[in-house]
N, C-alpha and C positions, 0 to 999 in steps of 0.2 A: 503494499499500499504506500503509495506516493505520501510525503510529509505535508507538501502543499499541492492543493488541486489547482491546475491551471484552467484558468476561465477563458472560455473561446468567445464567449458572447459579452458584449458590453453590458454593463450595468446602467439603466437609466438615473440621470442626476449626478452620475461621476464624470467629470470634465478632466481631460489630460491636454498638454501642449506637447504634440510630437516634434523633436528635434530633427528627426529625419526628413519629415515632410513639411516642417515649419507651418504647421495648422493644428487648430482645436479638434479635438475628438471627443465624441460622447461615448465613455465606456472605453475600456482596454483595447484599441485597435491594433497598436505595435506593441513590439517588446518593450519590456521595462527598461532596458538599457538605453532606449530611444525616446524616452517621454519625462516630461515632469507631471506631478500630480499625485493624487487627484485633489481637484479644486471643488468647492461646492457649487460654483455657478460658471457659466461659459464667460462671463466677464473676467473673472480671476484668472482663468486658464488664458484668455487673451493677453493678459499682462504677464504671463510667467517670465519671459526673458527680461521684462523691466525689473520685475521682482528680484530675480536673479543678480541683475546688475547692481542693484541697491544693496542687496545682502553681501555681495562680493566686496563693495565698496567699504561698507561698514567693517568688515572683517579685516580688511588690508589697513584700515587706519585704527583698529583697536588696539591701544597699548598693550593690554595682556597678550596678543599674540606675538609680540615682538620684544618680549622681555629677554629672551636669550640673545639677542643681538645687542642688546643695551648692556647685558652683562658682559659679554665678549670685548665691547668697547671700553668698559670700565677696567677690565683685567689688563688690557694693553697699556694703559696709562702708568 
């Protein structure tokens, strides 16, 4: 028996953004590796790339992510 059941039919109300096709899909049409989601609404899925860019920027500028670099620079002085 498989640990995870693979769904072959989309579930109404689940929205995904497909990275491969660059479009919004209702239900899982493409493999997990090629999509973001699920999102509660189509509008949220349409904004998936913008949301990802915003989160990446937040993480890149978060000082907690750069502690090792700051320590390395202090050790060199």
